[in-house]
Each structure stands twice: as C-alpha cells, then as structure tokens.
N, C-alpha and C positions, 0 to 999 in steps of 0.2 A: 647428416641430418636427414633425418625420416620424413615423409610427407603424408598431410592427411589425402586418405584417397577421396574423390568425389562423390562416393558411390555410399558413402557413409549412411544410414538412415538416422531417422529419429530415435533418440533415447538416449540412455546414459551412456557414455566412452567407456571404452576400459581404464581403470584406474592410471593415472598416469602424472607426474610432478611436472612436468615439463615441457612448455608451451611457447613460440613464438608466435605471434600474429604481426604479420610485417605489412608496412605500408598502407596503414588504415589513416581515415580522419580523425582521428581521435578528438571528441567532443567532453569536456567534462565541467561541472559547476570546481571551482577551486574553493576549498573549506577555510575558514576562518583560521587563523593564527599561522598560515604560512608566510604573511606577509611579503615579503619580497621573491621569495624561494618560489622556483619553480614546481609545483606538485610533483611533474613527471620525472624530474631529474633527480628530487631530493633523497636524501638516505630514508632508508626503510624509518617510518614514524606515524604515529597515531594525531593526526589534526585536532585542534578544539573541537569540543561538541558544539558548537554553538551553531545557530540558523542563518543562514542569508536571508536578508531581509530589507523590506523596504525597497530603495533603488539600486541598493548592490546584487539585490534576488537575480538577476537577469545577465550579470557580469559571467560570461564562460570562457574556458580556454580552450583555443582550437589551435590541435598541433597538426601539420599535415605537410607532408607524410611522417607518421611516426610510427615507430615498431612500439610493441609490448612484451615485455618477456616476464613469462610466469613460473613461478617454482610452487609445487604445491599448491598452497590456498591461497597463496599471495600473489601479487605485482612487485617482481623484483626490480624493475627498470621500465621506465617508457622515456625515447628520445629516438632523433632520427639514425636511421642506419647501423643501427646495434652490431654491434661485430658478433664471432663465435662466442657460444657459452663459457667464461672463463674455469668451470668445474670440468668440461669435457664432456659433457653427460651426453648424450642422445637425444637431441630437441628436436620434436615436432613443430612442422611449419604450418601455418594458415595465410595465404596467400589474401589478404585483404582488398588489394586492388584499387586501394582510393577510397573504400566502401566508407560508411560514416560508422564508428565505432563508440557508443553511450554507456555508462555503466548498467548495468542490470537494475532493471525498474523495481522500484519498492512501492508495492502497495499498501497504504497504511490503514487504509478501513475498509471491513471487507465483513460481510456474513455468509462466506460462503460453505459453512457447514448446516446443511438442512435436510430435510427429508419433504417427499410430497411434491407439489407442485402446484401453480395458481392461474390456470389458463383462464378458467372460468372467468376469473376475476379481470383478467385483461379483458376480455370479451365486454364483461359489464362494463368496465372503464370507457372503453371504444365507443359502447352504447349511451355514454354520457352519467355513469354513475362517478361519484367522487371518491377519492382514496378515503378519507373521512368516514363517508357514509358505508363504504363496504368494511371500514373497522369497526363501525357500529353495530353494524348486523353479524356481527362473529366473526368476519373472514380476515384477512389481510395477515397481520402478525400472529393472531391466534390460530387460524386455519393452520398454519406452518408448526406453531406450538404441539398442537395436535396430532401430526402426522411424527414429530421429533420425538413426541413421548410413546409412542409406538415401534421406534425404533431400535434396533440395537447399536450397542458401542459398533461394532465392527459393520455392520449395515453405514452406518453415518461416518465411519472411517473410510469406509472405500467409497463411498459417493464424493468424498472432501477430498479424495487423492485423485480420483478421476480428474477433478475441476481445476486441480492444480496444475496437473497434465497440460490441461487446455489455457490456462493462463502462463504456462511457461513456453509455451511458441508464439506466444504476445510478448515475450521478453520480459514478465516477472520472475525474478530470482528470490525476491525477500514477501511474504504476503503475514499482513497480519490477519488473525480470521477470529472472529467475535463467538460465543456463547450466546445465550440470551433468546433461544426458541425452547428451552425447556421449562424457564421458569420455578420448578421446586429444587429443592436441593439436588436430589437423586438425579433429573433430566438434566441439570445446568452443569454437576460435575461428568456425567455420561459423556456431555457434548466436547468438556475441555479435556477429557482422556481421549478422544477420537479424532481431536485436533491435535493431539500429542502425536497419536499414531500415526496418523495420517503424515505428519511434517517429519517423523523420524523415518517414513520410507520415501519422501521425496529428494529431488536432486538440489532443489532450493533449501530455504528455512523458513519457518513458520515461526509468528509470534502470537500468541494466543492472550485474548482479551475477555476477561468476566464481565460481559453485559449483563448484570445482575439486575439492573433496571430498563428493563425492555418493554416490559407490559404489564397490566392490574391483572390477577387470575380471576377473571369473573367467577369461578365456583368455589373462590376463598369464603368462609365464613367472616361474617365481619366490617364487610366491606374493604374500601383501599386503605384505610390506615391500617388495618390490622394486618394487610399483606403486607405492608411496608415493612411494621414492625417484624412480621417474621422472616422477611428478606435480611433484613440486620441484625437479629439476634439470631437466627437460625443459619440461612444458605451462607452468608459470608464468612462466619468462623471455619464453616467447612472447606469453603473453596479457598480461605486464608493458608488453612494446615497444608493442603494437598497440592497449593498453586502461589505460594506466597509473593512471588514477583511480579505474578500480572497483574497489567492494568485492569481496575474497576470501571465502568462505562454505564452509562444511563439514559435512555429516551426521555427528555423534558419536551411533553408536548399538553395539547389539552385532551382529555382522552388516555392518556399514559401518564407518566410520573412529572409531579407537581415539580414546583421549584424548591418548596420546601423539602419535600420527600428526597429529591437528589441531595439537598444540603445536607439532610441526615445522613443518606446513603454515603457520602464521601466523607465526612466528618468521620463516621465509625473506619472508612475503608484505611482513610490516610492514618489514623489512628495503629490499623494494624500495619503498616507499613507498604502499604500499595499507593503505587501512581494512580491518576483520575483522569477519565476523559469523558467528554459529554456531547450527546446531540443535543443543539441545541437550534432555536429560530427557523426549523423547517417552514413552519407553516404563519406563525405567529412569533413575535418578539416578546417574551414575557419576562424577559430580566435573566433569564438565566446566565448570560455570558459574562455579565456582570460578577455574577456570583463565583462563576467557574475562573473567573480571573483571581478574583478574590482568596480563592481556596487553593492557587497554584495549579491548576489543572493542566495537563500536559498539551491538551486542545480544546477547543471548540469547533464541531463538527456539525456540518449544511450551512448554516446563516443564510437561507434563502432570503428569510424574512428580517433580518438583521438592519436596522438604522443606520444613519450616517452616524451618532452620537456612539452607536454601540460599537461598530468597526473601528471609529477613531480611538476607543479606548481598548479594544483588543489590539490595534497596532502599537500600541503605548506601552504592552504587559509582553511577561514572556509567552504565554500561552498562545500555542500557534492556531491560525484558522486553518480548515480542514475544508475544500471545497470540492461539493461531488457532483459534478456536472451531468452524469448520467441520468441523475434521478430527475432532473429539471428536466431532460432530452424525452425521459419514457414518461413523467408522470402528469407536469403542468405546464412546462415552458417557462419556470421561474428557476433563477441562476442569482447566485451569492456574490455581490460587488467586487470580487478580486483587486479589482484596480482602486478602488477608494482603501480596500486593506492595504495594501502595497503604498501606496501616495501617503497612508498615515504610519510608516515604517514599519507595519506587520510583516510577521514569516506566514507564508503560505504554504499549504502542503495539499495536493490533490492526489485524490484516489477515485475507485470505481464505486465503490458502496456494493460489489458485487452482492444481489441479494435475489430470493426468486419472487419479489414483487415490486419494487421500484427500480430497480437497478438490475437489469438481467443482463450482464455483459462482463467479462472477464478482463478486456481490454484497455489496459492502460493507454495505446496511442488514442482509442476513441477519446479518452477521458480528457487528452492532452488536447486532442484536435479542438474538443468542445472547450476547453478551459480558455483557447487564444481566441475564440469567435462568440463565447458566451459570459466568459467571467471577466474579460478585459486583460489578461496574459498576454503577453510577448511572447514568443517562442522559447527565448531564454528563460524567462521566468516560468515556464510551464516545463521545462527540462527538469531545472534545480528542483521544482516542487514536488517531481515524481522518482528522485534521485536523492541527494542528498538533503535535504531538509525533512525529507519522508524517512529517511534514516536515523535522522537526527530525534524524530519524534518518537520512534520505537527504540531510541538507546542504541544505535548500532553504529556508531561513527566510524567503522571501520571499512563503510561500504557506502555505493552514492559518490563516487567520483572515483577516477583513474589515475593513479599515480603510485609511486614505489611505497610499499606496505598495505597499499589496500586489499582485502578482499578481490580476490580473483572473479568477481561475477561482471559480466560483460554481454553486449548485445551489439552484434554485427548486422547492419540494413544491409540492402540492396542500394539505398539513395548514396548520392554523394556530396550533399547537401541537407543538413539536419532539420532545414525547414520544411521539409518535404514530410518529416511527420507527422506536420499539423495541417501542412498542408491538402495533402492526399488523406482522403474519409474512406473506411473500407475495405482498404488492401493491410492485408499483413506483409510489412517488408522485411520481416525478421527472417534472415537468411541462416546466423549462427548463435547460439545462446550457451555462454560458459557460466558455469557456476561451482564458486568453489574450486575454480582451476580446472575441472571438466569440462568438455564440450559434450554438452546433454542434449541441445538441438541441432540439428544440423540440415538446411534445407537449399541445397546447392541447385542452381539452374544451369541450364544451359549458355554457353559462352563465356568468353574470357575473361570479361567484367566482372561477373559473377559468380566465378567457379573457385570452390573449395579445393586446394591441391594437396 
C-alpha cells in the first residue's frame, strides 16, 4: 500500500480510484429502507429515497473505529479492520486516527451566483434601516440584479467557482445554486449557464435551480401582474427548453411575489415537468406554505414567521422544511421553530442560504451550530439535516450517508466527538475532504493525532 504524504497541498488530488481511510469514527444517518441491515456492511445498493423525519431524524449510526474503502467514485465497504484489498490494487491509505468522518455536506439552498457587493446596505442596517426599507429604496435583491445584468457569463462563472472552492474547504461537496438575480429571460439563462459552467469545473457537484420568481422588475411596463405574465409566458418556456430538469423557485413575500403569482408560476412549471420549491414565511405567514403543500412542492424554505398550525400542516406533508438560520443571525434574530416542525413529524433540512445580502456565509458548520442553538435541533438532527435529508431534497440519494454503494463524498474533521461540530463556533475543523472518491482538500496539522500519512 502507498501512503498519502502529510505535505499534500489543498486542491484536487491526482486521479485515483483506490483509497482506504483507516480507523475513523464514522458517523452517518441511516437512510430509510435499510431496516435491520447495517448500512456500512451492506452489499452495494441504493437506499430508499425517503426523508428521515420526526423523532427518527436524529438517529445516527456511529462506527468507531471503522475503515472506509473507496473504489472509483463509490464506497466499496465500511467496517472494522478491513483487510488487504481483494483485487490486489495498490491502495492509498489515509490514517484517520479516531477522528470524526461524516458524509460530505449537501448545501441545499444557496444564492452563490452573484455579482457586485452590498456592504453599504449592511452598514445602513447596522445604523437601523430594515431589510424591507432597503428593498423598497431599490436596494437588496434589485441592487444585485443590476450588477448581474452587467456581468458576462464568464465573469459570473469565475466568481461562482471561486466561492465553490471556499465552500469545499468547509466540507460542502454538493451545492444547490439558484439563479434569480437576472429576472429577464436572457439574464436568467446567462446565470443558469454560468452555474453549470462553474459546476463542471468544480471538484464537487452543483445542482441548478431556476429562481424565476425572485423579485418584480420595477421597470417592466404594466406593473407586477404584467411582469408575472411575462415570466410565465416568456421566461419559463426558455428555461424549460434549456434546463428541463431544474427545480423552479419563487420568493413569496410582500413586495415580492404574491401567493397568487407563485401559484400561477408553479402550476405552469409543474405542467412543464419541473419540480417546485418556494421561499415562504420569512417575514410574514401569508399562507404560501399551505399552497406549497397542496401543490406538492419539494420544500418550503425560511419559515421564520410560520405559526404553529402552519408547521403542523408542513410536518404532516411530504414537503420538507428548509431552515436558514444564518439569515436570522445576520438579519434580525428571527429563527424558524425547527423543534415544532420535527415534533409534528416533519422532515427538516438546514442550509446556508449563502448570498451577498442576508446570509453572507459558505459555512455549513456555522449553519449547523446555529440550528442547534436557535432552531431547536439536536446535534444528530442537524447532521442529518445537512447530509441525508438535504441530498433527498435535491434528488440525490446516492450521497449524504456513509456505506457500501454510496458516493464517496466524505469529510474528515480534527474532532473525535461529532458534537464538537456544533459546540465550537468560528473554527474550521475540516482536515480532509473527499469528493467523488478523490482527496480534494487536505489540511493536515502537526501532531500524530491529526496527521495524514
């Protein structure tokens, strides 16, 4: 066996499909469908693509110590003291030394493709201006729209690729990225192409979403109703032609898209074969969550203003609730009641909402730490919310868990207790990231206990 050198710099490793991670503390959600089988020792297979929900969401499987054998892009086996490879292949070895190994993080709600900056608005908020006041004055989303419309596809893709690299070193190996800062058909397609272009060049995987209902273009003749008509009749068909499998999203809020407008857009999107998602109840409970449930939306995201009855209805549905606690941390100190949603039997996802205005962070560990403090989740529930449940939301049940047959997206931390991920704030404890079977980030430090050999 050959060993990985301790001086390996960050960045993509040379291609290779044979890797053994030895003596890790493997922590993983157990996907539905395994029943009594051990997901680590199971024969390669895909699990059922259902959410972990309610009181089952926090049930994690811990294997300590365990070895993880990777072949190509997949995990071949997980178990204690795996022997030499049966195929005789030269296998690189990464000594985990008892450190925590998790599935790669899946960030299921971001706006990471943007241009420009909004530092002036941030200072205005520090001085007392509200987010809604800034939006009404032409700032917020609309200021980013102006910058995106002035940017080329190449510039947008380059900026996004740089941000994806920043997320990777925090352990994110799959990221959903929305359009929505273009508004017009030409600009939205330019964003979606840039998202695809950056994703093709990244070590992880990017999932594009068409956020066609992000804002109302104030310059459009005829007002909001005419703009909604234009998006449905002109923009959506163009997106469908080029990105037929992308989810379609909208932001339902006063001053943005109304409940009725979202319903019209989603009806047309579903008829064209798109899944739908919605930003709902960030500032006001307008009834959009109930409509999302009725329409079979994949998710309702934000939920800071959702009342108890709304959360009970969501918990009793197949629609996931996506919590975005970085927004509460950065904007106004308001957080969704994730505990109530789980107690109602719901499926919870946690994401960064990374964007230039309301959630300027690429860090899933920060979102996870906030979810335990402010959304009422346990550490186990939060880990499942940024791994398996997030992967199911994006339609990718081959990841978000550690077991034979899973995609080899893994994160090795400096910690020996997974609770430390939520307990410690402001530290990047990621030592190694594996994406698609390749070591793409290595951050070894001095000392035998955290050495990659």
